[in-house]
C-alpha positions in Angstrom: 16.2 -15.6 -4.2 14.2 -16.6 -1.1 11.8 -14.0 0.3 12.2 -13.1 4.0 9.0 -13.0 6.1 8.7 -11.8 9.7 6.7 -13.4 12.5 4.2 -11.1 14.2 4.3 -10.8 17.9 2.3 -8.9 20.5 -1.3 -9.3 21.5 -2.7 -12.9 21.4 -3.2 -13.7 17.8 -6.8 -15.1 18.1 -8.0 -11.7 19.3 -6.6 -9.7 16.4 -9.2 -8.4 13.9 -7.2 -6.6 11.2 -8.8 -4.2 8.7 -6.7 -3.1 5.8 -8.1 -0.3 3.6 -6.4 -0.6 0.2 -5.8 -4.2 1.2 -5.6 -5.7 -2.3 -2.9 -3.2 -3.4 0.9 -3.7 -3.2 1.6 -2.9 0.4 -1.8 -4.1 1.7 -1.4 -7.5 0.0 2.1 -8.0 1.4 0.8 -7.1 4.9 -2.1 -9.5 4.5 0.3 -12.2 3.2 2.4 -11.9 6.3 -0.6 -12.0 8.6 -2.1 -15.1 6.9 1.2 -17.0 6.9 2.5 -16.1 10.4 -0.4 -15.2 12.6 -3.9 -16.4 13.5 -5.3 -12.9 13.0 -8.6 -12.5 11.1 -7.9 -10.2 8.1 -10.4 -8.0 6.4 -9.4 -6.4 3.1 -11.3 -3.3 1.9 -10.5 -2.2 -1.6 -12.2 -0.7 -4.7 -10.1 -3.0 -7.0 -9.3 0.0 -9.3 -5.5 -0.6 -9.6 -3.9 -2.9 -12.2 -2.9 -6.3 -10.8 -4.9 -6.3 -7.6 -7.1 -9.1 -8.8 -4.1 -11.3 -9.1 -3.0 -10.3 -5.6 -6.3 -11.5 -4.2 -6.0 -14.8 -6.0 -2.6 -15.4 -4.5 -3.8 -14.5 -1.0 -6.9 -16.7 -1.3 -4.6 -19.7 -1.9 -2.7 -19.5 1.4 -3.6 -22.2 4.0 -6.4 -21.1 6.3 -7.3 -18.1 4.2 -10.8 -19.4 3.5 -11.6 -19.1 7.3 -9.6 -16.0 8.1 -9.6 -13.8 5.0 -12.5 -11.5 4.1 -12.6 -9.1 1.2 -15.0 -6.2 0.7 -15.2 -4.2 -2.5 -15.7 -0.7 -1.3 -14.4 2.8 -1.5 -13.1 4.9 1.4 -15.1 7.9 0.1 -18.3 5.9 1.1 -18.9 6.8 4.7 -21.5 4.1 5.4 -19.2 1.4 3.9 -16.3 2.5 6.0 -18.3 2.6 9.2 -19.6 -1.0 8.6 -16.0 -2.2 7.9 -14.6 -0.6 11.0 -17.1 -2.1 13.5 -15.2 -5.2 14.4 -11.6 -4.1 13.9 -9.1 -3.6 16.6 -6.3 -2.8 14.1 -6.8 -0.6 11.1 -4.3 0.1 8.3 -5.2 3.0 6.1 -3.3 2.3 2.9 -6.1 3.3 0.4 -4.9 6.2 -1.7 -4.6 8.0 -5.0 -0.9 7.6 -5.3 0.4 9.6 -8.2 1.5 13.3 -8.3 0.6 13.4 -12.0 -2.9 12.1 -11.5 -3.4 14.7 -8.7 -2.5 17.4 -11.2 -5.1 16.2 -13.7 -7.9 15.4 -11.3 -7.2 17.3 -8.0 -10.8 16.7 -6.7 -10.6 13.0 -6.9 -7.1 13.1 -5.3 -8.5 15.3 -2.4 -11.6 13.2 -1.9 -9.7 9.9 -1.9 -6.7 10.8 0.2 -8.0 13.5 2.6 -11.7 12.8 2.9 -11.2 9.1 2.6 -8.7 9.1 5.5 -11.0 11.4 7.5 -13.8 8.9 7.0 -11.6 6.1 8.4 -10.4 8.2 11.3 -13.9 9.3 12.3 -15.3 5.8 12.1 -12.4 4.6 14.3 -13.1 7.4 16.8 -16.8 6.6 17.1 -16.6 2.8 17.2 -15.6 3.0 20.8 -12.8 0.4 21.2 -9.8 2.7 20.4 -8.4 0.6 17.6 -4.7 0.9 16.6 -4.5 2.9 13.3 -1.5 3.2 11.0 -1.5 5.6 8.1 0.9 5.5 5.2 1.9 9.0 4.1 4.6 10.1 1.7 7.9 12.1 1.4 6.0 14.4 -0.9 4.6 16.3 2.1 8.1 17.9 2.1 7.6 19.3 -1.3 10.1 19.8 -4.1 12.8 20.9 -1.7 14.1 23.1 -4.5 16.3 25.3 -2.2 18.2 22.3 -0.9 22.0 22.7 -1.6 23.0 19.8 -3.9 26.1 18.3 -5.5 25.8 17.1 -9.1 27.8 14.0 -9.6 28.3 11.9 -12.8 25.3 9.6 -12.3 23.4 11.2 -9.4 22.6 14.1 -7.2 23.7 14.2 -3.6 23.0 16.4 -0.6 25.7 19.0 -0.1 25.1 19.4 3.7 23.5 16.2 5.0 22.9 12.6 4.3 19.1 12.3 4.8 15.9 14.0 5.7 14.4 13.8 9.2 11.0 14.5 10.5 12.2 18.0 11.4 12.1 19.0 7.7 9.4 21.7 7.2 6.2 20.7 5.4 5.8 22.2 2.0 3.1 20.3 0.1 3.8 21.8 -3.4 1.4 19.5 -5.4 -2.3 18.5 -4.9 -1.0 15.0 -4.0 1.3 16.5 -1.3 -1.6 18.6 0.0 -4.0 15.7 0.3 -1.6 13.3 1.9 -0.1 16.0 4.1 -3.5 17.2 5.3 -4.5 13.5 6.0 -1.3 12.8 8.0 -2.0 15.9 10.1 -5.5 14.7 10.7 -4.2 11.3 11.9 -1.8 13.0 14.3 -4.6 15.3 15.7 -7.0 12.4 16.2 -4.4 10.9 18.5 -3.8 14.1 20.4 -7.5 15.2 20.6 -9.3 11.8 20.8 -6.7 9.5 22.2 -6.7 7.2 19.2 -3.4 5.2 19.1 -2.2 6.2 15.7 1.1 6.1 13.8 2.0 7.9 10.6 4.7 6.6 8.2 6.1 9.2 5.7 7.5 6.7 3.2 10.0 7.0 0.4 10.2 4.4 -2.4 8.8 1.0 -1.5 9.4 -1.9 -3.8 9.0 -5.7 -3.9 6.7 -8.5 -4.9 3.0 -8.0 -5.8 3.9 -4.6 -7.2 2.8 -3.8 -10.7 4.7 -0.6 -11.3 3.8 2.0 -13.9 5.2 5.3 -15.1 3.7 7.3 -12.2 4.1 5.0 -9.3 6.3 2.0 -8.4 9.2 3.1 -10.6 11.7 0.4 -9.6 9.3 -2.3 -10.8 8.2 -0.2 -13.8 11.8 0.1 -15.0 12.4 -3.6 -14.6 9.2 -4.7 -16.3 9.7 -2.4 -19.2 13.1 -3.9 -19.7 11.8 -7.4 -19.6 9.0 -6.6 -22.1 11.6 -5.0 -24.4 9.6 -1.8 -24.2 10.9 1.8 -24.5 11.3 3.6 -21.2 10.9 7.4 -20.8 13.3 9.1 -18.4 11.9 12.5 -17.2 14.8 14.9 -16.4 18.4 14.1 -16.6 18.2 10.7 -14.8 20.3 11.8 -11.8 17.3 11.9 -9.5 17.9 9.8 -6.4 15.6 8.0 -4.0 16.2 5.6 -1.1 14.6 2.2 -1.7 12.9 0.0 1.0 12.0 -3.6 0.4 8.3 -4.2 1.2 9.1 -7.0 3.6 11.2 -4.6 5.7 8.2 -2.2 5.6 5.8 -4.9 6.8 8.3 -5.6 9.7 8.3 -1.9 10.5 4.5 -1.8 10.5 4.4 -4.7 13.0 7.0 -3.0 15.2 4.9 0.2 15.2 2.1 -1.8 16.7 4.2 -3.9 19.1 5.9 -0.8 20.4 2.7 1.2 20.7 3.5 2.7 24.2 6.3 4.5 22.4 5.1 5.0 18.9 1.5 6.1 19.6 0.8 9.6 18.2 4.2 9.7 16.4 5.2 10.5 12.8 8.1 8.7 11.3 10.1 8.9 8.1 10.4 5.4 6.7 12.7 4.3 3.9 15.8 2.4 2.9 18.0 5.3 4.2 21.3 6.6 3.0 22.7 3.1 2.6 20.0 2.1 0.0 19.9 4.9 -2.5 19.9 4.7 -6.3 19.4 7.1 -9.2 17.4 6.5 -12.3 20.5 6.0 -14.5 22.1 3.8 -11.9 19.0 1.6 -11.8 19.2 1.1 -15.6 22.8 -0.2 -15.1 21.6 -2.5 -12.2 18.9 -3.9 -14.4 21.4 -4.6 -17.2 23.5 -6.6 -14.7 20.5 -8.5 -13.4 18.9 -9.4 -16.8 21.8 -9.1 -19.3 19.7 -6.7 -21.4 20.4 -3.1 -22.0 17.3 -1.0 -21.6 16.3 1.4 -24.4 15.0 4.8 -23.2 14.1 8.2 -24.4 14.0 11.5 -22.4 11.3 13.9 -21.4 11.1 17.1 -19.5 11.5 16.9 -15.7 8.0 16.7 -14.1 6.7 19.3 -11.7 7.1 18.4 -8.0 9.8 15.8 -8.7 12.5 16.1 -6.0 16.0 16.0 -7.4 16.9 13.8 -4.4 15.0 12.4 -1.4 16.6 10.1 1.2 14.8 9.1 4.4 16.5 9.5 7.8 14.8 6.7 9.8 16.9 7.3 12.9 13.8 8.2 15.1 12.0 5.0 14.3 15.2 2.9 14.8 15.6 4.6 18.2 12.1 3.8 19.2 11.8 0.2 17.9 15.3 -1.1 17.0 14.2 -1.5 13.3 16.6 -1.2 10.4 16.2 -2.2 6.7 17.7 -5.6 5.9 17.4 -5.8 2.1 19.7 -3.9 -0.2 18.5 -2.3 -3.4 20.1 -5.1 -5.4 18.3 -7.7 -3.3 15.0 -5.9 -3.7 15.4 -5.7 -7.5 16.2 -9.4 -7.6 13.0 -10.2 -5.5 10.9 -8.3 -8.0 12.6 -10.2 -10.9 11.8 -13.5 -9.1 8.2 -12.5 -8.8 8.0 -11.6 -12.5 9.5 -15.0 -13.4 7.0 -16.8 -11.2 4.0 -14.8 -12.4 5.0 -13.5 -15.8 1.9 -14.8 -17.5 -0.2 -12.0 -15.9 2.0 -9.2 -17.0 0.0 -7.8 -19.9 1.2 -5.0 -22.1 0.5 -1.4 -20.8 -3.2 -0.5 -20.8 -4.3 -4.1 -20.7 -6.0 -5.3 -17.5 -4.0 -7.9 -15.6 -5.9 -11.1 -14.8 -5.2 -14.8 -14.7 -5.3 -16.5 -18.1 -8.7 -18.0 -18.7 -10.3 -16.1 -15.8 -13.9 -15.1 -16.2 -15.0 -11.5 -15.8 -16.1 -12.2 -12.2 -13.9 -15.0 -10.9 -13.9 -13.8 -7.3 -17.0 -15.3 -5.7 -15.6 -14.7 -2.2 -15.8 -10.9 -2.5 -18.4 -8.9 -0.7 -19.7 -5.7 -2.2 -20.8 -2.6 -0.2 -23.7 -1.8 -2.4 
């Protein structure tokens, strides 16, 4: 299946100095890929390289034509104020994607979750405020800011839950953080909004549902679409937490990159706004339905066991992206089935780097420090 990419438009490309915090991760690498392939922007990735698979993402990005002149990578942490300030100095676009991303991890280590998601984002915002050139700043938040939504009237169907009284969740849904992860991301997205109101920074917040696609190395706690597929391809046993009827809307990462670009291009309208971003009501799937889709795609029936439903897990969450569509004209273009096929294609092209769980993903034969082009903050 051929991947769809989207040409960037807007300010003259040679003037664009783009800084992506969390730039080696799944979304950051896809955004960087698009910029390197379709613009003349200079791209600076800032990442602590802590997540599985990100080294391979950097290797892929470094191979693109022109990357040696336009791609810069700094190993650093958003909790390091000095490193963040140095990185922000020359940027006129900032994408704050760096995060602790799992509810379960936030339960076990709430301090690290708070320091990464809330203090880290504050460091980025404050550096952007003080740099003096009013850079555009986009922050990726989460549907978890709406909490468990345990009082939502639901219908229980054979393979999924469904809303009883609506199709999707808009930005009017009350905040109810519920977990340490919801607290840290929710506090951060409110800081982003207030820095626009108080200091005039042109900011945009995306409260995202399930994002999936290439360069994603899913695990049990994050990236569940990819995780399910990879477990099936490995022949490994999957654990389903709860009854498997839980539903999410799925957005292909290429559609997200297109939305990110439109948020920048339409800045006179989008500045200071918060948007729910996802695949919407037309792109929903439950855990059990995904297992069936994977069997159709791969011809293999996945083996799974069951565990207790995890705290904070919404029975169903579906994004209402109407506000962003009204402001920018954006709509998702990939279906869930197309997104799953894109991940499968990525696995087939790069399957040699998919190690067993717990093993660091690196290119075969790579040395312990194969990335001579990286800069370190200390």
